Steps between C-alpha positions, in 0.01 A plus 500: 500500500704637784404809707724704720421525872401873485262430212325224695461729807361783284253263333382371838443851632328639191150356571498629856605846383229518233239382752547812717574772246386609156814699421689411186854371518635831378306692764619263771860548397456876489336507848775284641772719361328814630456353850864395506620845399277674758607276787804626703640144513542498123612863482830563325585764764492259794876525528473878529233464770720260696794737468288783640395284795856390574642850472223662712625735772268649767435868442661500153188453287440742215195664659425838658424329831839327505679820406332681789531236771766265365769645727311348796539143375667285763458758776456366852143540623403468865243233571172546683643288781794738543268801507278336762803405709610863504146608589493257795846602620420872483167456678649293779163395642227256391215633289152470650339176383209683334742707289772246427352370173431840347844633601666199337302555179586871495873440539497239222289696249683827568840333455402340167381837371814689602751250354330508158727676249204697361399641839525877548393648833274804475278700741185305402674176599618659825149629577356153441762331719442743787122462464526120518725501807283757677189294428656172612671628814260766628343260753813303587485434876842657573542816291871527580546154346285607202745783425789255516317265260459781247865599524625142477273417207605799288869471583517122445415543130759773444278808520543810716214563743557876526500535121185290464318707765615829344386406148164379628446816704592725204256331263225490763546872570480577128179298461320682781220714357523342154213334315474174310525697176821670618657159563386380156665799334824444689503131405475603136828685550345845502655767722816502709377315809695209650221264388522630142875436500440141618238441229719650225795282602280191501362576154850553361627169642402203286596265784339697783411266783172517689507382861229425753609788723473739206138390462430550870660843474236574236228381739641732766483791254136411437435523873672839525305658212166367625433198277262264681696218665296222344637206303293557185553878498875461551513241219350745249726780617808278477405400148475866401823614669728212402338386176381823338719768659831315534428273201625194687336158558252545782365152581766421760454842662124447520554153646737643762242765584241228564751306710577812704136550594457132583805504727385828653169333588685214669719743693193695610355172631827433679486849651148432628612168643800661672277766654257236623788306655626820662156578641466147638845518659420835659173360634679197645759726657227718646325191638825379655567840656144514633539152651828602662340817637209304646739249655708780648186670638381178660844443649502853640151453648609169651809663652290781643254255654785300650656811649165600650456151644852503649443843650168389650653190654787705642254748656298214648806340654603835647158546662508152647848563641 
């Protein structure tokens, strides 16, 4: 009797198959056919999938996101390096070594926020940006250089410093005298305040973008209305304002709030260190001035003694003559 090659292979494999499964032959065939039909490799529409991949065009997808932002596909975007180069050129002087790292991080993070297609500047963002720069630069050794750093940083990312300051001042003035509950109501979109307008616009925008400076602007509002400036208290307040009132994801905002207080603690330590260095320098200067004064006094006394001695010798010689 002669057997075909496939039959011999099937007969050889049959015992090993039955040793590891109790399925019937019909079940095995059914399972195999189902797995083949559910696997993309065996899909009859693979040609269609390949056609879609080949014909893909950036910004032309059939989605709401692409319809809203598709016109930006292929647009030239400035790099972080270009933004930092402009910052350095505008500043025109080296940044103090203690502040160089944080200034570099601020330029980079601010640039990446601004170039995002979903970014929309609002007064809360402006308030947060001004609060951060004021906190970072308030103890900069040369305050005239600190003002230049602020100007260069804001301008290098394509923002207008006067507009940022004006928006921050307007929102801060509105928040004066308000309570935590007033802010909560505004963030729900109630009323005609500038904060209510920001919250309403954010709720209406499916692709609204949260940024770190927006979160810090919220922390600054907490400070203005009298919320305790403590990490845990601010976390709960941020959760309420962003999560419950604005109905937006709040975990990143809460994380940024924690980061703000940690960095603020480090900056406070730096401020203490700078003051200690200043006190030591003043003491050394006072010691040097005191030493110079003592040396000058001794020199004057020595000169006076010498003059007296010369005068006495001259009088003696005159008497002897």
